[in-house]
N, CA, C and O of each residue as an XYZ file, in Angstrom:
468
protein
N       6.635    -25.875    -14.487
C       6.485    -25.062    -13.293
C       6.401    -25.995    -12.084
O       5.656    -26.975    -12.096
N       7.161    -25.684    -11.057
C       7.140    -26.526     -9.867
C       5.823    -26.342     -9.121
O       5.084    -25.385     -9.352
N       5.547    -27.289     -8.218
C       4.323    -27.201     -7.420
C       4.291    -25.916     -6.598
O       3.240    -25.290     -6.468
N       5.446    -25.515     -6.037
C       5.498    -24.287     -5.247
C       5.193    -23.073     -6.121
O       4.463    -22.176     -5.698
N       5.743    -23.036     -7.329
C       5.464    -21.905     -8.208
C       3.983    -21.846     -8.564
O       3.403    -20.762     -8.620
N       3.370    -22.998     -8.803
C       1.937    -23.035     -9.108
C       1.131    -22.547     -7.906
O       0.167    -21.799     -8.064
N       1.525    -22.967     -6.713
C       0.844    -22.533     -5.501
C       1.003    -21.023     -5.302
O       0.045    -20.339     -4.942
N       2.199    -20.509     -5.534
C       2.445    -19.083     -5.368
C       1.714    -18.271     -6.437
O       1.243    -17.167     -6.161
N       1.618    -18.803     -7.640
C       0.842    -18.132     -8.682
C      -0.623    -18.073     -8.281
O      -1.292    -17.063     -8.502
N      -1.123    -19.155     -7.690
C      -2.494    -19.174     -7.187
C      -2.680    -18.117     -6.101
O      -3.700    -17.429     -6.073
N      -1.705    -17.985     -5.212
C      -1.761    -16.966     -4.164
C      -1.747    -15.566     -4.780
O      -2.503    -14.693     -4.355
N      -0.899    -15.354     -5.765
C      -0.849    -14.055     -6.437
C      -2.174    -13.700     -7.081
O      -2.637    -12.565     -6.967
N      -2.781    -14.652     -7.751
C      -4.085    -14.413     -8.371
C      -5.158    -14.150     -7.314
O      -6.035    -13.306     -7.501
N      -5.078    -14.879     -6.208
C      -6.009    -14.660     -5.105
C      -5.891    -13.220     -4.587
O      -6.903    -12.543     -4.403
N      -4.668    -12.755     -4.353
C      -4.463    -11.391     -3.862
C      -4.960    -10.358     -4.869
O      -5.555     -9.347     -4.497
N      -4.711    -10.625     -6.135
C      -5.197     -9.716     -7.177
C      -6.732     -9.667     -7.161
O      -7.321     -8.589     -7.243
N      -7.368    -10.823     -7.055
C      -8.833    -10.875     -6.979
C      -9.353    -10.156     -5.741
O     -10.460     -9.618     -5.756
N      -8.558    -10.141     -4.663
C      -8.933     -9.465     -3.425
C      -8.581     -7.971     -3.463
O      -8.640     -7.280     -2.446
N      -8.220     -7.497     -4.643
C      -7.955     -6.071     -4.902
C      -6.656     -5.545     -4.297
O      -6.483     -4.332     -4.173
N      -5.730     -6.447     -3.914
C      -4.394     -5.980     -3.535
C      -3.733     -5.452     -4.816
O      -3.973     -5.969     -5.907
N      -2.915     -4.437     -4.670
C      -2.281     -3.830     -5.842
C      -0.806     -4.204     -5.930
O      -0.156     -4.487     -4.923
N      -0.301     -4.199     -7.142
C       1.126     -4.413     -7.417
C       1.668     -5.642     -6.687
O       2.665     -5.560     -5.970
N       1.011     -6.757     -6.874
C       1.417     -8.007     -6.229
C       2.684     -8.532     -6.911
O       2.730     -8.675     -8.133
N       3.697     -8.813     -6.114
C       4.951     -9.391     -6.608
C       5.308    -10.560     -5.696
O       5.290    -10.436     -4.471
N       5.630    -11.694     -6.308
C       6.065    -12.858     -5.543
C       7.448    -13.240     -6.025
O       7.664    -13.486     -7.211
N       8.390    -13.286     -5.081
C       9.793    -13.527     -5.391
C      10.278    -14.846     -4.800
O       9.949    -15.186     -3.663
N      11.048    -15.570     -5.566
C      11.743    -16.770     -5.093
C      13.071    -16.289     -4.519
O      13.970    -15.902     -5.266
N      13.196    -16.313     -3.192
C      14.390    -15.775     -2.530
C      15.290    -16.868     -1.958
O      16.173    -16.589     -1.147
N      15.066    -18.100     -2.375
C      15.841    -19.223     -1.810
C      17.348    -19.048     -1.964
O      18.109    -19.437     -1.078
N      17.785    -18.469     -3.077
C      19.221    -18.327     -3.311
C      19.840    -17.139     -2.580
O      21.063    -17.031     -2.500
N      19.004    -16.248     -2.047
C      19.530    -15.034     -1.426
C      19.106    -14.839      0.021
O      19.527    -13.880      0.668
N      18.283    -15.734      0.530
C      17.750    -15.589      1.880
C      17.815    -16.934      2.585
O      17.408    -17.951      2.024
N      18.320    -16.945      3.806
C      18.467    -18.212      4.535
C      17.232    -18.591      5.344
O      17.136    -19.730      5.802
N      16.284    -17.675      5.534
C      15.161    -17.931      6.430
C      13.801    -17.972      5.736
O      12.775    -18.118      6.401
N      13.778    -17.848      4.416
C      12.511    -17.937      3.677
C      12.791    -18.402      2.254
O      13.895    -18.238      1.735
N      11.774    -18.983      1.640
C      11.864    -19.389      0.237
C      11.188    -18.380     -0.680
O      11.634    -18.148     -1.804
N      10.109    -17.786     -0.187
C       9.286    -16.931     -1.035
C       8.868    -15.680     -0.277
O       8.460    -15.740      0.883
N       8.979    -14.543     -0.960
C       8.448    -13.285     -0.443
C       7.263    -12.891     -1.301
O       7.340    -12.902     -2.530
N       6.179    -12.548     -0.651
C       5.000    -12.020     -1.322
C       4.892    -10.567     -0.891
O       4.869    -10.272      0.304
N       4.825     -9.660     -1.854
C       4.770     -8.228     -1.561
C       3.527     -7.671     -2.251
O       3.314     -7.900     -3.442
N       2.709     -6.938     -1.495
C       1.492     -6.367     -2.069
C       1.136     -5.074     -1.346
O       1.555     -4.840     -0.213
N       0.359     -4.248     -2.022
C      -0.087     -2.976     -1.466
C      -1.571     -3.050     -1.157
O      -2.369     -3.491     -1.985
N      -1.936     -2.612      0.051
C      -3.351     -2.542      0.415
C      -3.838     -1.113      0.242
O      -3.038     -0.179      0.181
N      -5.159     -0.945      0.162
C      -5.743      0.358     -0.143
C      -6.148      1.170      1.088
O      -6.146      2.400      1.044
N      -6.493      0.495      2.181
C      -6.956      1.182      3.390
C      -6.855      0.207      4.557
O      -6.604     -0.981      4.353
N      -7.048      0.697      5.771
C      -7.022     -0.190      6.931
C      -8.130     -1.232      6.845
O      -7.920     -2.388      7.211
N      -9.298     -0.841      6.370
C     -10.388     -1.799      6.200
C     -10.045     -2.877      5.176
O     -10.341     -4.055      5.377
N      -9.421     -2.467      4.085
C      -8.993     -3.423      3.064
C      -7.961     -4.380      3.645
O      -8.002     -5.580      3.375
N      -7.044     -3.856      4.432
C      -6.025     -4.699      5.051
C      -6.664     -5.741      5.970
O      -6.287     -6.913      5.930
N      -7.614     -5.332      6.785
C      -8.290     -6.275      7.682
C      -8.974     -7.383      6.888
O      -8.916     -8.554      7.263
N      -9.621     -7.003      5.788
C     -10.256     -8.000      4.934
C      -9.241     -8.930      4.300
O      -9.473    -10.137      4.223
N      -8.104     -8.384      3.838
C      -7.045     -9.210      3.251
C      -6.524    -10.231      4.258
O      -6.292    -11.390      3.914
N      -6.345     -9.796      5.493
C      -5.840    -10.699      6.529
C      -6.804    -11.869      6.734
O      -6.384    -13.023      6.818
N      -8.082    -11.561      6.813
C      -9.081    -12.633      6.981
C      -9.091    -13.573      5.788
O      -9.116    -14.793      5.951
N      -9.073    -13.009      4.596
C      -9.111    -13.832      3.382
C      -7.834    -14.661      3.226
O      -7.888    -15.810      2.788
N      -6.698    -14.084      3.581
C      -5.438    -14.839      3.520
C      -5.471    -16.014      4.490
O      -4.970    -17.094      4.178
N      -6.049    -15.808      5.643
C      -6.175    -16.886      6.616
C      -7.013    -18.031      6.042
O      -6.652    -19.199      6.183
N      -8.123    -17.693      5.400
C      -8.957    -18.724      4.760
C      -8.194    -19.423      3.637
O      -8.249    -20.647      3.512
N      -7.483    -18.644      2.818
C      -6.728    -19.216      1.701
C      -5.671    -20.191      2.221
O      -5.511    -21.288      1.687
N      -4.954    -19.779      3.265
C      -3.898    -20.633      3.820
C      -4.478    -21.909      4.396
O      -3.896    -22.982      4.239
N      -5.618    -21.805      5.060
C      -6.262    -22.983      5.633
C      -6.619    -23.993      4.545
O      -6.501    -25.202      4.746
N      -7.052    -23.491      3.401
C      -7.445    -24.369      2.304
C      -6.276    -24.893      1.483
O      -6.376    -25.970      0.895
N      -5.168    -24.156      1.428
C      -4.105    -24.476      0.479
C      -2.761    -24.863      1.080
O      -1.940    -25.473      0.395
N      -2.517    -24.524      2.335
C      -1.205    -24.747      2.928
C      -1.316    -25.504      4.243
O      -2.346    -25.471      4.915
N      -0.251    -26.173      4.588
C      -0.187    -26.862      5.872
C       0.667    -26.033      6.823
O       1.730    -26.471      7.265
N       0.191    -24.835      7.130
C       0.909    -23.950      8.040
C      -0.072    -23.366      9.046
O      -1.246    -23.165      8.737
N       0.415    -23.098     10.244
C      -0.452    -22.397     11.185
C      -0.580    -20.946     10.740
O       0.413    -20.312     10.382
N      -1.764    -20.437     10.761
C      -1.940    -19.036     10.395
C      -2.025    -18.215     11.668
O      -2.497    -18.685     12.704
N      -1.569    -17.012     11.571
C      -1.521    -16.132     12.735
C      -2.132    -14.804     12.357
O      -1.554    -14.044     11.581
N      -3.286    -14.525     12.898
C      -3.902    -13.235     12.653
C      -3.259    -12.217     13.589
O      -3.030    -12.515     14.762
N      -2.970    -11.040     13.093
C      -2.433    -10.006     13.979
C      -3.419     -9.715     15.106
O      -4.632     -9.733     14.901
N      -2.896     -9.452     16.274
C      -3.745     -9.224     17.428
C      -4.216     -7.773     17.531
O      -5.184     -7.482     18.234
N      -3.545     -6.880     16.844
C      -3.941     -5.478     16.874
C      -5.133     -5.248     15.952
O      -5.273     -5.918     14.929
N      -5.983     -4.305     16.317
C      -7.084     -3.928     15.438
C      -6.600     -3.087     14.272
O      -7.186     -3.114     13.190
N      -5.536     -2.345     14.497
C      -5.010     -1.487     13.446
C      -3.503     -1.684     13.406
O      -2.845     -1.762     14.444
N      -2.977     -1.762     12.220
C      -1.532     -1.882     12.068
C      -1.015     -0.606     11.437
O      -1.780      0.220     10.940
N       0.283     -0.466     11.468
C       0.860      0.713     10.862
C       0.927      0.539      9.348
O      -0.058      0.137      8.727
N       2.034      0.825      8.773
C       2.152      0.865      7.323
C       2.614     -0.445      6.688
O       2.501     -0.615      5.474
N       3.132     -1.371      7.493
C       3.715     -2.595      6.955
C       3.327     -3.757      7.860
O       3.678     -3.775      9.040
N       2.618     -4.707      7.318
C       2.238     -5.893      8.071
C       2.948     -7.097      7.473
O       2.917     -7.315      6.261
N       3.581     -7.867      8.328
C       4.286     -9.066      7.889
C       3.516    -10.288      8.371
O       3.180    -10.394      9.551
N       3.239    -11.214      7.449
C       2.574    -12.467      7.781
C       3.573    -13.584      7.495
O       4.035    -13.732      6.363
N       3.905    -14.367      8.513
C       4.921    -15.413      8.397
C       4.254    -16.778      8.283
O       3.632    -17.260      9.230
N       4.391    -17.393      7.113
C       3.884    -18.747      6.882
C       5.060    -19.698      6.702
O       5.107    -20.446      5.726
N       5.988    -19.678      7.614
C       7.194    -20.512      7.549
C       8.048    -20.121      6.355
O       8.730    -19.098      6.416
N       8.042    -20.884      5.280
C       8.905    -20.589      4.131
C       8.398    -19.426      3.276
O       9.149    -18.887      2.463
N       7.152    -19.042      3.450
C       6.570    -17.928      2.699
C       6.310    -16.777      3.653
O       5.666    -16.942      4.689
N       6.820    -15.610      3.290
C       6.628    -14.413      4.103
C       5.881    -13.392      3.253
O       6.302    -13.046      2.149
N       4.770    -12.922      3.794
C       3.931    -11.963      3.076
C       4.126    -10.584      3.685
O       4.030    -10.401      4.899
N       4.404     -9.618      2.817
C       4.575     -8.223      3.223
C       3.411     -7.432      2.636
O       3.294     -7.308      1.417
N       2.556     -6.900      3.496
C       1.445     -6.068      3.048
C       1.752     -4.628      3.443
O       1.929     -4.315      4.620
N       1.812     -3.768      2.448
C       2.242     -2.385      2.639
C       1.149     -1.384      2.298
O       0.300     -1.635      1.443
N       1.187     -0.242      2.986
C       0.473      0.930      2.492
C       1.269      1.420      1.275
O       2.420      1.029      1.078
N       0.661      2.256      0.487
C       1.355      2.759     -0.704
C       2.622      3.525     -0.335
O       3.657      3.351     -0.979
N       2.552      4.371      0.693
C       3.722      5.174      1.064
C       4.854      4.309      1.605
O       6.018      4.546      1.281
N       4.529      3.307      2.428
C       5.574      2.426      2.964
C       6.186      1.576      1.862
O       7.389      1.316      1.877
N       5.381      1.144      0.917
C       5.907      0.341     -0.199
C       6.922      1.150     -0.992
O       7.974      0.635     -1.369
N       6.611      2.402     -1.242
C       7.536      3.278     -1.962
C       8.807      3.533     -1.161
O       9.901      3.595     -1.721
N       8.657      3.680      0.140
C       9.805      3.987      0.993
C      10.775      2.805      1.103
O      11.982      2.980      0.937
N      10.261      1.612      1.380
C      11.132      0.465      1.640
C      11.627     -0.231      0.373
O      12.723     -0.792      0.379
N      10.864     -0.211     -0.696
C      11.272     -0.771     -1.987
C      11.920     -2.154     -1.857
O      13.047     -2.353     -2.309
N      11.217     -3.101     -1.246
C      11.778     -4.442     -1.038
C      12.207     -5.122     -2.325
O      13.183     -5.872     -2.340
N      11.480     -4.863     -3.410
C      11.866     -5.488     -4.680
C      13.285     -5.093     -5.077
O      14.013     -5.900     -5.655
N      13.679     -3.870     -4.777
C      15.041     -3.440     -5.103
C      16.063     -4.101     -4.184
O      17.180     -4.393     -4.611
N      15.693     -4.338     -2.932
C      16.585     -5.002     -1.993
C      16.847     -6.444     -2.426
O      17.965     -6.943     -2.293
N      15.810     -7.113     -2.948
C      15.902     -8.515     -3.368
C      15.918     -8.597     -4.898
O      15.279     -9.476     -5.477
N      16.638     -7.693     -5.551
C      16.608     -7.573     -7.009
C      17.135     -8.803     -7.742
O      16.815     -8.992     -8.916
N      17.924     -9.636     -7.091
C      18.450    -10.826     -7.775
C      17.481    -12.010     -7.708
O      17.714    -13.038     -8.343
N      16.413    -11.870     -6.951
C      15.451    -12.967     -6.806
C      14.653    -13.155     -8.096
O      14.368    -12.199     -8.818
N      14.307    -14.396     -8.361
C      13.483    -14.719     -9.521
C      12.038    -14.318     -9.231
O      11.509    -14.607     -8.157
N      11.416    -13.661    -10.182
C      10.018    -13.255    -10.043
C       9.136    -14.450    -10.431
O       9.218    -14.967    -11.545
N       8.294    -14.873     -9.485
C       7.355    -15.964     -9.737
C       6.049    -15.423    -10.279
O       5.419    -16.043    -11.136
N       5.641    -14.260     -9.778
C       4.357    -13.682    -10.150
C       4.467    -12.170     -9.976
O       5.087    -11.692     -9.025
N       3.863    -11.420    -10.898
C       3.879     -9.968    -10.762
C       2.719     -9.333    -11.506
O       2.428     -9.682    -12.650
N       2.055     -8.385    -10.830
C       1.068     -7.535    -11.485
C       1.564     -6.090    -11.484
O       0.858     -5.178    -11.914
N       2.785     -5.899    -10.996
C       3.338     -4.544    -10.893
C       3.762     -4.066    -12.273
O       4.442     -4.769    -13.020
N       3.341     -2.858    -12.584
C       3.686     -2.306    -13.900
C       5.028     -1.604    -13.880
O       5.469     -1.084    -14.905
């Protein structure tokens, strides 16, 4: 397993421990020119999302050499995107996740980590 895959697996486990649902991490290097990895997860509520954002910021500070950017809004809509340069995190409400189905859009990508049944 490459260092990036190990790091992404650690991120997936972190999100799972933080109660994010259906965490999927995709290696999109062969199909996307602007990112290497997509992280897709479902949050449970606006409060849960706010907590995830804070915890992700702490995780990134400890594990990655990227500037973290907390959203400036107190409340976001159904889909929040966090850009960590080569890694892009998509945090969805359940309804938005079902509607956009990003995993189907990037179906040729290699799955690095998944808790989705």
